N, CA, C and O of each residue as an XYZ file, in Angstrom:
928
protein
N      21.280    110.792     57.085
C      20.278    110.975     58.021
C      18.927    110.545     57.358
O      18.700    110.811     56.178
N      18.111    109.930     58.082
C      16.745    109.534     57.708
C      15.940    110.709     57.540
O      16.006    111.597     58.390
N      15.155    110.821     56.501
C      14.316    112.018     56.325
C      13.061    111.952     57.175
O      12.424    110.904     57.278
N      12.718    113.045     57.767
C      11.518    113.147     58.663
C      10.421    113.727     57.773
O      10.622    114.694     57.038
N       9.253    113.090     57.874
C       8.181    113.580     57.003
C       7.667    114.874     57.468
O       7.451    115.012     58.672
N       7.444    115.844     56.644
C       6.946    117.188     57.016
C       5.797    117.483     56.065
O       6.053    117.766     54.894
N       4.624    117.434     56.477
C       3.442    117.779     55.556
C       3.623    119.143     55.050
O       4.163    120.042     55.695
N       3.131    119.261     53.827
C       3.033    120.507     53.089
C       4.460    121.086     52.613
O       4.636    122.300     52.513
N       5.442    120.170     52.334
C       6.620    120.724     51.785
C       6.815    120.165     50.313
O       6.862    118.961     50.058
N       6.913    121.100     49.450
C       7.045    120.847     47.965
C       8.170    121.498     47.377
O       8.347    122.648     47.780
N       8.982    121.062     46.524
C      10.094    121.705     45.865
C       9.892    121.676     44.431
O       9.835    120.600     43.836
N       9.779    122.798     43.834
C       9.695    122.886     42.315
C      11.097    123.077     41.884
O      11.761    124.005     42.345
N      11.605    122.197     40.976
C      12.942    122.351     40.474
C      13.223    121.462     39.142
O      12.312    120.959     38.485
N      14.491    121.345     38.856
C      14.984    120.549     37.728
C      16.178    119.998     38.087
O      17.036    120.667     38.662
N      16.349    118.648     37.759
C      17.541    117.948     38.263
C      18.948    118.575     38.046
O      19.844    118.523     38.889
N      19.054    119.194     36.791
C      20.296    119.695     36.344
C      20.695    121.033     36.947
O      21.784    121.558     36.716
N      19.747    121.565     37.742
C      19.993    123.014     38.075
C      20.864    123.021     39.392
O      20.520    122.376     40.383
N      21.979    123.764     39.349
C      22.791    123.892     40.678
C      22.013    124.678     41.775
O      22.265    124.490     42.965
N      21.065    125.559     41.360
C      20.399    126.242     42.394
C      19.328    125.377     43.036
O      19.041    125.512     44.225
N      18.758    124.519     42.275
C      17.707    123.492     42.804
C      18.650    122.536     43.805
O      18.204    122.160     44.889
N      19.799    122.227     43.412
C      20.667    121.374     44.166
C      20.896    121.941     45.664
O      20.903    121.229     46.668
N      21.073    123.272     45.647
C      21.226    123.874     46.928
C      19.998    123.727     47.771
O      20.179    123.427     48.951
N      18.831    123.886     47.356
C      17.636    123.561     48.245
C      17.516    122.173     48.648
O      17.048    121.870     49.745
N      17.944    121.267     47.751
C      17.870    119.843     48.100
C      18.755    119.497     49.192
O      18.388    118.784     50.126
N      20.098    120.068     49.073
C      21.057    119.786     50.037
C      20.615    120.251     51.512
O      20.764    119.558     52.518
N      20.046    121.537     51.478
C      19.612    122.092     52.749
C      18.432    121.079     53.325
O      18.458    120.693     54.493
N      17.571    120.753     52.551
C      16.486    119.866     53.096
C      17.039    118.488     53.476
O      16.540    117.889     54.428
N      18.011    117.981     52.797
C      18.648    116.701     53.185
C      19.338    116.786     54.457
O      19.182    115.903     55.301
N      20.169    117.890     54.674
C      20.853    118.094     55.843
C      19.881    118.225     57.077
O      20.205    117.805     58.188
N      18.743    118.797     56.834
C      17.832    118.850     57.970
C      16.950    117.716     58.082
O      16.091    117.706     58.963
N      17.081    116.763     57.276
C      16.222    115.483     57.343
C      14.758    115.803     56.991
O      13.871    115.140     57.526
N      14.482    116.699     56.195
C      13.099    117.061     55.760
C      12.707    116.342     54.571
O      13.398    116.441     53.558
N      11.608    115.587     54.593
C      11.082    114.968     53.497
C      10.070    115.786     52.678
O       9.197    116.391     53.300
N      10.109    115.853     51.423
C       9.403    116.685     50.657
C       8.939    116.090     49.277
O       9.512    115.141     48.742
N       7.877    116.721     48.767
C       7.402    116.349     47.382
C       8.204    116.987     46.331
O       8.358    118.208     46.367
N       8.742    116.263     45.376
C       9.578    116.921     44.363
C       8.726    117.051     43.104
O       8.229    116.082     42.530
N       8.593    118.323     42.716
C       7.949    118.626     41.361
C       8.900    118.933     40.414
O       9.549    119.977     40.493
N       9.061    118.081     39.469
C      10.205    118.207     38.498
C       9.654    119.034     37.154
O       8.712    118.572     36.511
N      10.252    120.192     36.802
C       9.949    120.793     35.664
C      10.453    119.992     34.391
O      11.384    119.194     34.498
N       9.873    120.203     33.295
C      10.177    119.403     32.117
C      11.533    119.862     31.559
O      12.381    119.039     31.212
N      11.721    121.168     31.478
C      13.029    121.697     31.005
C      13.173    123.107     31.487
O      12.389    123.533     32.335
N      14.129    123.857     30.996
C      14.467    125.207     31.514
C      13.593    126.228     30.860
O      13.435    127.323     31.401
N      12.998    125.923     29.691
C      12.208    126.961     28.970
C      10.654    126.921     28.977
O       9.960    127.902     28.712
N      10.196    125.749     29.291
C       8.711    125.473     29.492
C       8.331    125.532     30.911
O       8.669    124.643     31.692
N       7.611    126.593     31.282
C       7.322    126.825     32.793
C       5.942    126.154     33.030
O       5.017    126.321     32.235
N       5.834    125.416     34.108
C       4.645    124.775     34.501
C       3.787    125.884     35.154
O       4.283    126.918     35.603
N       2.525    125.612     35.177
C       1.487    126.477     35.823
C       1.879    126.711     37.238
O       1.821    127.845     37.714
N       2.259    125.724     37.904
C       2.539    125.806     39.288
C       3.793    126.688     39.563
O       3.803    127.411     40.560
N       4.849    126.648     38.708
C       5.932    127.433     38.829
C       5.601    128.908     38.629
O       6.007    129.790     39.386
N       4.802    129.124     37.509
C       4.307    130.489     37.185
C       3.474    131.125     38.227
O       3.562    132.333     38.448
N       2.696    130.377     38.850
C       1.882    130.723     40.016
C       2.580    130.964     41.268
O       2.242    131.833     42.071
N       3.650    130.103     41.426
C       4.436    130.294     42.666
C       5.552    131.340     42.686
O       5.954    131.895     43.709
N       5.996    131.545     41.482
C       7.002    132.632     41.373
C       6.748    133.481     40.068
O       7.389    133.342     39.026
N       5.736    134.366     40.270
C       5.230    135.196     39.178
C       6.189    136.313     38.814
O       6.070    136.854     37.715
N       7.107    136.684     39.641
C       8.063    137.684     39.384
C       9.211    137.327     38.525
O       9.421    137.887     37.448
N       9.960    136.377     39.020
C      11.158    135.857     38.295
C      10.911    134.617     37.315
O      11.617    134.371     36.337
N       9.820    133.887     37.719
C       9.351    132.758     36.889
C      10.550    131.655     36.836
O      10.701    130.952     35.837
N      11.297    131.564     37.851
C      12.509    130.716     38.031
C      12.453    129.690     39.113
O      11.801    129.861     40.144
N      13.207    128.534     38.836
C      13.434    127.509     39.908
C      14.697    127.851     40.702
O      15.627    128.436     40.148
N      14.742    127.515     41.919
C      13.768    126.576     42.632
C      12.758    127.443     43.416
O      13.003    128.610     43.720
N      11.630    126.816     43.721
C      10.698    127.420     44.625
C      10.283    126.328     45.648
O       9.893    125.212     45.306
N      10.393    126.720     46.850
C       9.958    125.796     48.006
C       8.643    126.221     48.435
O       8.443    127.375     48.814
N       7.715    125.317     48.391
C       6.357    125.710     48.988
C       6.270    124.927     50.270
O       6.512    123.724     50.371
N       5.895    125.745     51.249
C       5.741    125.235     52.675
C       4.384    125.638     53.236
O       4.095    126.822     53.404
N       3.600    124.689     53.507
C       2.226    124.990     53.989
C       1.569    125.942     52.964
O       0.909    126.890     53.387
N       1.703    125.757     51.763
C       0.916    126.543     50.803
C       1.594    127.892     50.370
O       1.145    128.567     49.444
N       2.691    128.240     51.089
C       3.349    129.543     50.883
C       4.715    129.343     50.098
O       5.547    128.533     50.506
N       4.895    130.026     49.080
C       6.103    129.892     48.273
C       7.301    130.721     48.738
O       7.159    131.892     49.090
N       8.505    130.089     48.734
C       9.784    130.749     48.982
C      10.639    130.646     47.782
O      10.833    129.559     47.238
N      11.186    131.816     47.331
C      11.959    131.758     46.022
C      13.451    132.146     46.340
O      13.778    132.610     47.431
N      14.270    131.937     45.377
C      15.710    132.132     45.341
C      16.465    131.159     46.262
O      16.161    131.019     47.447
N      17.445    130.506     45.672
C      17.975    129.399     46.263
C      18.613    129.573     47.652
O      18.387    128.781     48.568
N      19.389    130.602     47.766
C      19.968    130.780     49.094
C      19.020    131.255     50.198
O      19.212    131.057     51.398
N      17.977    131.902     49.670
C      16.888    132.346     50.622
C      16.146    131.120     51.111
O      15.719    131.085     52.265
N      15.987    130.154     50.304
C      15.427    128.885     50.637
C      16.308    128.177     51.695
O      15.832    127.794     52.763
N      17.626    128.014     51.356
C      18.583    127.457     52.278
C      18.485    128.094     53.623
O      18.471    127.354     54.607
N      18.418    129.355     53.767
C      18.431    130.072     54.969
C      16.901    129.783     55.643
O      16.838    129.610     56.860
N      15.914    129.744     54.982
C      14.607    129.389     55.529
C      14.491    128.102     56.023
O      13.898    127.894     57.081
N      15.050    127.116     55.300
C      15.100    125.809     55.808
C      15.972    125.643     57.102
O      15.667    124.831     57.976
N      16.992    126.395     57.173
C      17.825    126.426     58.355
C      17.123    126.895     59.479
O      17.247    126.345     60.573
N      16.326    127.962     59.278
C      15.622    128.649     60.477
C      14.415    127.835     60.805
O      14.203    127.615     61.998
N      13.597    127.358     59.910
C      12.335    126.663     60.252
C      12.563    125.316     60.904
O      11.882    124.914     61.847
N      13.564    124.636     60.348
C      13.801    123.286     60.954
C      15.237    123.356     61.754
O      16.237    122.712     61.438
N      15.137    124.218     62.790
C      16.403    124.477     63.526
C      16.586    123.646     64.697
O      17.728    123.456     65.114
N      15.509    123.091     65.316
C      15.693    122.499     66.664
C      16.355    121.104     66.482
O      15.969    120.323     65.612
N      17.277    120.853     67.264
C      17.953    119.535     67.439
C      18.577    119.095     66.082
O      18.891    117.914     65.930
N      18.748    119.927     65.180
C      19.389    119.600     63.897
C      20.611    120.450     63.605
O      20.760    121.516     64.204
N      21.486    120.027     62.716
C      22.676    120.799     62.497
C      22.386    122.128     61.788
O      21.673    122.178     60.786
N      22.952    123.180     62.335
C      22.795    124.459     61.709
C      23.613    124.597     60.487
O      24.771    124.181     60.480
N      23.056    125.180     59.411
C      23.617    125.412     58.240
C      24.415    126.835     58.286
O      25.593    126.890     57.933
N      23.841    127.759     58.653
C      24.406    129.040     58.945
C      25.232    129.077     60.256
O      24.790    128.428     61.204
N      26.339    129.740     60.401
C      26.992    129.877     61.722
C      26.074    130.480     62.821
O      25.124    131.219     62.562
N      26.397    130.144     63.919
C      25.610    130.652     65.200
C      26.035    132.078     65.478
O      25.219    132.903     65.888
N      27.348    132.385     65.254
C      27.927    133.570     65.511
C      27.468    134.683     64.437
O      27.613    134.471     63.233
N      26.878    135.946     64.957
C      26.312    136.767     64.155
C      27.200    137.436     62.947
O      26.755    137.705     61.831
N      28.510    137.645     63.384
C      29.517    138.086     62.398
C      29.752    137.170     61.396
O      29.836    137.533     60.223
N      29.891    135.793     61.803
C      30.168    134.688     60.911
C      28.955    134.459     59.934
O      29.093    134.156     58.749
N      27.866    134.623     60.512
C      26.615    134.511     59.605
C      26.693    135.615     58.440
O      26.554    135.353     57.245
N      26.930    136.854     58.959
C      27.015    137.907     57.956
C      28.132    137.647     56.832
O      27.931    137.953     55.657
N      29.339    137.054     57.287
C      30.312    136.804     56.402
C      29.909    135.602     55.371
O      30.314    135.566     54.209
N      29.119    134.697     55.917
C      28.661    133.628     55.092
C      27.809    134.147     53.991
O      28.028    133.851     52.816
N      26.791    134.960     54.388
C      25.841    135.588     53.419
C      26.687    136.480     52.334
O      26.367    136.549     51.148
N      27.720    137.096     52.864
C      28.517    137.900     51.934
C      29.110    137.051     50.841
O      29.037    137.390     49.660
N      29.703    135.934     51.246
C      30.392    135.040     50.212
C      29.450    134.309     49.412
O      29.768    133.995     48.265
N      28.269    133.983     49.907
C      27.279    133.395     49.097
C      26.906    134.228     47.930
O      26.806    133.810     46.776
N      26.678    135.629     48.393
C      26.370    136.686     47.368
C      27.620    136.797     46.260
O      27.424    136.934     45.053
N      28.742    136.727     46.790
C      29.882    136.989     45.942
C      29.940    135.701     44.985
O      30.302    135.880     43.822
N      29.634    134.536     45.379
C      29.649    133.418     44.448
C      28.602    133.492     43.305
O      28.837    133.052     42.180
N      27.464    134.059     43.655
C      26.503    134.242     42.579
C      26.778    135.412     41.721
O      26.393    135.398     40.552
N      27.448    136.478     42.236
C      27.789    137.656     41.518
C      29.076    137.564     40.748
O      29.180    138.245     39.728
N      30.018    136.831     41.112
C      31.356    136.823     40.475
C      31.685    135.399     39.961
O      32.236    135.352     38.861
N      31.468    134.414     40.498
C      31.762    133.060     40.077
C      30.797    132.474     39.023
O      31.156    131.948     37.969
N      29.463    132.644     39.468
C      28.579    132.049     38.409
C      28.649    132.538     37.084
O      28.626    131.740     36.147
N      28.743    133.906     36.874
C      28.798    134.386     35.508
C      30.024    133.827     34.755
O      29.907    133.618     33.547
N      31.225    133.563     35.398
C      32.320    133.008     34.672
C      31.982    131.429     34.263
O      32.368    130.935     33.204
N      31.285    130.787     35.158
C      30.868    129.372     34.775
C      29.930    129.398     33.600
O      30.081    128.640     32.642
N      28.973    130.268     33.685
C      27.921    130.414     32.585
C      28.747    130.753     31.298
O      28.437    130.204     30.241
N      29.717    131.581     31.349
C      30.435    131.968     30.196
C      31.162    130.584     29.624
O      31.249    130.358     28.417
N      31.601    129.811     30.511
C      32.376    128.469     30.172
C      31.360    127.565     29.467
O      31.641    126.929     28.450
N      30.159    127.545     30.069
C      29.083    126.672     29.413
C      28.875    127.123     27.947
O      28.869    126.305     27.026
N      28.708    128.432     27.764
C      28.307    128.912     26.538
C      29.459    128.994     25.515
O      29.218    129.218     24.329
N      30.669    128.818     25.962
C      31.924    128.965     25.054
C      31.915    127.844     24.050
O      31.748    126.685     24.427
N      32.093    128.157     22.761
C      32.027    127.134     21.722
C      33.432    127.196     20.925
O      33.604    126.428     19.978
N      34.424    128.102     21.307
C      35.785    127.993     20.748
C      36.718    127.701     21.867
O      36.441    127.980     23.034
N      37.870    127.115     21.484
C      38.906    126.787     22.492
C      39.430    128.046     23.208
O      39.824    127.954     24.371
N      39.446    129.233     22.538
C      39.924    130.417     23.153
C      38.936    130.928     24.176
O      39.312    131.359     25.267
N      37.699    130.875     23.820
C      36.591    131.311     24.782
C      36.640    130.368     25.950
O      36.515    130.819     27.089
N      36.810    129.126     25.741
C      36.901    128.186     26.950
C      38.052    128.471     27.877
O      37.859    128.513     29.092
N      39.226    128.666     27.359
C      40.328    128.942     28.080
C      40.239    130.314     28.849
O      40.709    130.459     29.977
N      39.626    131.260     28.176
C      39.328    132.505     28.846
C      38.478    132.473     30.031
O      38.732    133.103     31.058
N      37.384    131.664     29.846
C      36.381    131.510     30.859
C      36.928    130.782     32.100
O      36.637    131.124     33.246
N      37.772    129.713     31.781
C      38.436    129.054     32.852
C      39.396    129.902     33.659
O      39.412    129.865     34.890
N      40.174    130.648     32.952
C      41.005    131.629     33.675
C      40.378    132.722     34.509
O      40.887    133.111     35.560
N      39.274    133.195     34.015
C      38.433    134.169     34.682
C      37.764    133.453     35.976
O      37.729    133.998     37.079
N      37.258    132.215     35.715
C      36.621    131.514     36.901
C      37.594    131.291     37.939
O      37.274    131.476     39.114
N      38.843    130.880     37.596
C      39.906    130.623     38.643
C      40.253    131.920     39.386
O      40.467    131.882     40.597
N      40.309    133.005     38.729
C      40.497    134.344     39.285
C      39.519    134.625     40.253
O      39.848    135.042     41.364
N      38.281    134.426     39.921
C      37.121    134.732     40.738
C      37.201    133.872     42.026
O      36.790    134.342     43.087
N      37.717    132.633     41.958
C      37.742    131.763     43.104
C      38.876    132.027     44.009
O      38.851    131.516     45.129
N      39.931    132.814     43.628
C      41.030    133.122     44.556
C      40.649    133.735     45.792
O      41.210    133.325     46.808
N      39.754    134.689     45.892
C      39.297    135.215     47.234
C      38.704    134.117     48.141
O      38.902    134.146     49.356
N      37.985    133.160     47.554
C      37.343    132.081     48.166
C      38.387    131.122     48.778
O      38.171    130.543     49.843
N      39.544    130.972     48.059
C      40.536    130.105     48.422
C      41.130    130.676     49.887
O      41.348    129.943     50.851
N      41.319    131.930     49.867
C      41.698    132.663     51.137
C      40.782    132.489     52.258
O      41.161    132.127     53.371
N      39.492    132.769     51.933
C      38.495    132.789     52.891
C      38.284    131.312     53.471
O      37.945    131.135     54.641
N      38.489    130.359     52.652
C      38.387    128.958     53.134
C      39.367    128.697     54.339
O      38.998    128.129     55.367
N      40.538    129.120     54.147
C      41.595    129.003     55.254
C      41.133    129.584     56.457
O      41.260    128.925     57.488
N      40.604    130.739     56.502
C      39.975    131.398     57.597
C      38.854    130.697     58.213
O      38.857    130.475     59.424
N      37.843    130.316     57.411
C      36.508    129.880     57.950
C      36.543    128.435     58.363
O      35.859    127.991     59.285
N      37.449    127.658     57.569
C      37.391    126.221     57.869
C      38.118    125.852     59.213
O      37.899    124.781     59.779
N      38.932    126.727     59.662
C      39.597    126.437     60.967
C      40.318    125.121     60.996
O      40.342    124.427     62.012
N      40.963    124.750     59.761
C      41.699    123.572     59.626
C      40.925    122.307     59.359
O      41.477    121.206     59.358
N      39.653    122.477     59.136
C      38.667    121.399     58.798
C      38.491    121.262     57.358
O      39.183    121.867     56.539
N      37.438    120.361     57.032
C      37.288    120.051     55.574
C      36.385    121.010     54.842
O      36.401    121.037     53.611
N      35.575    121.825     55.567
C      34.543    122.539     54.967
C      34.565    124.091     55.306
O      35.124    124.510     56.319
N      33.996    124.819     54.502
C      33.868    126.305     54.878
C      33.144    126.369     56.268
O      33.426    127.251     57.079
N      32.242    125.447     56.505
C      31.479    125.387     57.716
C      32.091    124.794     58.913
O      31.550    124.687     60.014
N      33.399    124.381     58.553
C      34.147    123.658     59.749
C      34.179    122.131     59.456
O      34.604    121.652     58.405
N      33.710    121.464     60.441
C      33.692    119.907     60.456
C      32.573    119.410     59.429
O      32.667    118.280     58.949
N      31.592    120.196     59.118
C      30.617    119.668     58.201
C      30.133    120.741     57.318
O      30.446    121.908     57.553
N      29.355    120.407     56.267
C      28.771    121.305     55.325
C      28.079    122.439     55.829
O      27.252    122.255     56.722
N      28.300    123.646     55.372
C      27.544    124.859     55.892
C      27.074    125.662     54.670
O      27.094    125.191     53.532
N      26.645    126.917     54.971
C      26.137    127.793     53.961
C      26.897    128.098     52.728
O      26.352    128.085     51.624
N      28.273    128.400     52.919
C      28.996    128.780     51.746
C      29.450    127.518     51.117
O      29.737    127.570     49.921
N      29.562    126.323     51.787
C      29.749    125.025     51.075
C      28.581    124.834     50.086
O      28.846    124.516     48.926
N      27.469    124.987     50.428
C      26.104    124.649     49.719
C      26.188    125.660     48.499
O      25.966    125.247     47.361
N      26.502    126.957     48.736
C      26.469    128.044     47.744
C      27.595    127.647     46.630
O      27.294    127.685     45.437
N      28.771    127.304     47.015
C      29.769    126.883     45.989
C      29.631    125.589     45.492
O      29.671    125.339     44.287
N      29.456    124.683     46.441
C      29.515    123.223     46.109
C      28.426    122.930     45.029
O      28.686    122.024     44.238
N      27.286    123.563     44.906
C      26.220    123.285     44.004
C      26.805    123.449     42.555
O      26.333    122.793     41.626
N      27.750    124.257     42.390
C      28.370    124.607     41.098
C      29.324    123.394     40.583
O      29.656    123.299     39.402
N      29.699    122.548     41.512
C      30.603    121.374     41.092
C      29.827    120.501     40.167
O      30.432    119.780     39.374
N      28.391    120.522     40.223
C      27.733    119.793     39.489
C      27.928    120.168     37.928
O      27.668    119.332     37.063
N      28.357    121.348     37.634
C      28.622    121.826     36.374
C      30.151    121.786     36.044
O      30.601    121.398     34.966
N      30.913    122.246     37.124
C      32.403    122.287     36.875
C      33.075    120.965     36.535
O      33.949    120.898     35.671
N      32.666    119.956     37.205
C      33.162    118.556     36.958
C      32.944    118.064     35.448
O      33.882    117.583     34.812
N      31.741    118.199     34.940
C      31.513    117.807     33.555
C      32.214    118.702     32.582
O      32.696    118.248     31.544
N      32.280    120.004     32.912
C      33.066    120.888     32.001
C      34.506    120.528     31.935
O      35.118    120.514     30.867
N      35.053    120.235     33.097
C      36.444    119.821     33.129
C      36.625    118.502     32.266
O      37.562    118.379     31.477
N      35.705    117.570     32.461
C      35.818    116.250     31.755
C      35.505    116.499     30.232
O      36.026    115.729     29.425
N      34.758    117.434     29.809
C      34.414    117.697     28.364
C      35.479    118.322     27.657
O      35.791    117.983     26.516
N      36.150    119.387     28.413
C      37.003    120.382     27.691
C      38.470    119.899     28.060
O      39.401    120.287     27.354
N      38.692    119.123     29.068
C      40.138    118.846     29.420
C      40.876    119.986     29.973
O      42.104    120.005     29.883
N      40.198    120.982     30.563
C      40.801    122.163     31.108
C      40.190    122.145     32.614
O      38.984    122.058     32.844
N      41.151    122.236     33.555
C      40.691    122.137     34.996
C      40.638    123.508     35.507
O      41.549    124.311     35.308
N      39.564    123.780     36.172
C      39.348    125.147     36.871
C      40.036    124.944     38.260
O      40.810    125.789     38.710
N      39.736    123.837     38.894
C      40.381    123.597     40.258
C      41.632    122.660     40.157
O      41.526    121.474     39.847
N      42.772    123.243     40.427
C      44.005    122.486     40.303
C      44.824    122.709     41.522
O      44.658    123.732     42.186
N      45.713    121.795     41.857
C      46.571    121.842     43.052
C      47.553    122.981     43.026
O      48.025    123.460     44.056
N      47.850    123.407     41.785
C      48.919    124.506     41.521
C      48.253    125.827     41.586
O      48.986    126.808     41.704
N      46.977    125.995     41.528
C      46.466    127.239     41.567
C      45.390    127.554     42.645
O      45.347    128.644     43.214
N      44.460    126.460     42.910
C      43.571    126.541     44.068
C      43.668    125.350     44.897
O      42.702    124.591     44.962
N      44.828    125.095     45.589
C      44.944    123.763     46.285
C      43.922    123.517     47.440
O      43.448    122.397     47.628
N      43.632    124.487     48.127
C      42.723    124.226     49.171
C      41.350    124.009     48.693
O      40.642    123.177     49.260
N      40.896    124.726     47.641
C      39.449    124.442     47.142
C      39.485    123.133     46.258
O      38.411    122.565     46.063
N      40.460    122.695     45.795
C      40.726    121.473     45.070
C      40.305    120.345     46.126
O      39.404    119.528     45.937
N      41.034    120.429     47.168
C      40.860    119.332     48.270
C      39.500    119.440     48.902
O      38.860    118.433     49.204
N      39.045    120.698     49.110
C      37.634    120.930     49.541
C      36.601    120.316     48.558
O      35.645    119.700     49.031
N      36.739    120.448     47.246
C      35.791    119.908     46.376
C      35.806    118.368     46.409
O      34.772    117.773     46.106
N      36.861    117.719     46.742
C      36.907    116.290     46.826
C      36.074    115.948     48.048
O      35.204    115.080     47.982
N      36.330    116.621     49.163
C      35.603    116.304     50.409
C      34.014    116.485     50.260
O      33.135    115.754     50.717
N      33.887    117.607     49.531
C      32.392    117.990     49.429
C      31.718    116.889     48.578
O      30.633    116.440     48.946
N      32.289    116.459     47.512
C      31.636    115.471     46.635
C      31.570    114.136     47.144
O      30.805    113.299     46.663
N      32.407    113.888     48.178
C      32.432    112.534     48.725
C      31.543    112.530     50.020
O      31.435    111.493     50.673
N      30.922    113.662     50.383
C      30.064    113.646     51.608
C      28.697    112.940     51.248
O      28.095    113.120     50.189
N      28.314    112.163     52.213
C      27.174    111.349     51.979
C      25.945    112.067     51.612
O      25.174    111.552     50.802
N      25.693    113.232     52.147
C      24.576    114.095     51.808
C      24.590    114.565     50.390
O      23.547    114.780     49.773
N      25.875    114.735     49.839
C      26.060    115.234     48.457
C      25.953    114.152     47.410
O      25.380    114.289     46.329
N      26.563    113.064     47.836
C      26.631    111.882     46.848
C      25.344    111.412     46.310
O      25.217    111.009     45.154
N      24.402    111.473     47.166
C      22.965    110.885     46.783
C      22.255    111.945     46.103
O      21.138    111.651     45.678
N      22.716    113.213     45.902
C      21.946    114.270     45.250
C      22.700    114.833     44.081
O      22.105    115.503     43.237
N      23.885    114.607     44.003
C      24.706    115.289     42.900
C      24.434    114.606     41.520
O      24.611    113.393     41.406
N      24.012    115.358     40.485
C      23.684    114.708     39.227
C      24.807    114.023     38.562
O      25.964    114.419     38.700
N      24.500    113.036     37.868
C      25.492    112.165     37.200
C      26.351    112.991     36.175
O      25.818    113.665     35.294
N      27.628    112.906     36.330
C      28.528    113.820     35.520
C      28.386    113.546     34.078
O      28.418    114.458     33.252
N      28.207    112.139     33.717
C      28.142    111.852     32.361
C      26.874    112.400     31.667
O      26.914    112.773     30.494
N      25.729    112.443     32.422
C      24.444    113.059     31.976
C      24.677    114.558     31.814
O      24.180    115.189     30.881
N      25.485    115.131     32.795
C      25.768    116.544     32.764
C      26.647    116.871     31.644
O      26.547    117.998     31.157
N      27.492    116.044     31.170
C      28.284    116.335     29.978
C      27.346    116.476     28.769
O      27.525    117.375     27.947
N      26.370    115.607     28.665
C      25.341    115.736     27.629
C      24.487    116.983     27.673
O      23.965    117.437     26.655
N      24.355    117.515     28.837
C      23.626    118.679     29.085
C      24.382    119.819     28.620
O      23.806    120.718     28.009
N      25.690    119.864     28.869
C      26.601    121.034     28.506
C      26.608    120.979     26.884
O      26.439    122.017     26.244
N      26.798    119.799     26.278
C      26.830    119.653     24.904
C      25.698    120.212     24.178
O      25.794    120.832     23.119
N      24.398    119.906     24.937
C      23.101    120.372     24.392
C      23.091    121.884     24.386
O      22.837    122.490     23.345
N      23.366    122.528     25.550
C      23.340    123.960     25.628
C      24.371    124.563     24.663
O      24.033    125.578     24.054
N      25.511    124.079     24.473
C      26.497    124.584     23.563
C      25.925    124.517     22.085
O      26.090    125.471     21.324
N      25.349    123.539     21.751
C      24.776    123.353     20.393
C      23.706    124.468     20.189
O      23.620    125.047     19.106
N      22.867    124.773     21.272
C      21.798    125.805     21.317
C      22.502    127.123     21.072
O      22.029    127.906     20.249
N      23.628    127.417     21.755
C      24.238    128.686     21.670
C      24.904    128.891     20.317
O      24.896    129.998     19.779
N      25.453    127.877     19.791
C      26.267    127.915     18.501
C      25.295    128.248     17.353
O      25.684    128.826     16.338
N      23.984    127.856     17.552
C      22.992    127.925     16.393
C      22.166    129.133     16.726
O      21.347    129.521     15.894
N      22.299    129.720     17.790
C      21.374    130.928     18.096
C      21.643    132.105     17.227
O      20.981    133.135     17.360
């Protein structure tokens, strides 16, 4: 979809962040053109970031008409609501389904993300295998929910990418290089067949392909962080 210029839209982020990827995906789905403010790294905070998110001091931050919106899934929901007319809805229209989508997005950040973070910080083979096993276990409820929510289609959102797809799919930016680097797969046909197929569909979607970080560069990022963890 061609982006539609919208004055006063700026995104503060960093290319390697899965949380920033969520905001970018939402803006892309809605066709909103924005100014991208790239932070230097994860530890040096720009004045704009500190001013825009003085509480958590974290990316991403969406600035719309001079007002900051923080937290990745709040940004996704904001984008969905503000640019709602004549464009694809990211959240379901049905109120119960919307509540379910919010629940699973929270679950992903509460249960799945910590396991992936453990995998990134793992420096021994035993720790890596333990993190992969725990991540796969955390994904099992989502395997079941996918069957219910997809209604036989390719995505949690049905025929196209939706709220839960963005919440979980953003972490594929880290899962893929971790699998490549360690040779241990989290998503496999024998343990998470539906999510394995879903991940393939998600990564091949036109909206995602142009935004997903390069996996070889992400391998270097994982190696960098592991070196930091091992010397801390």
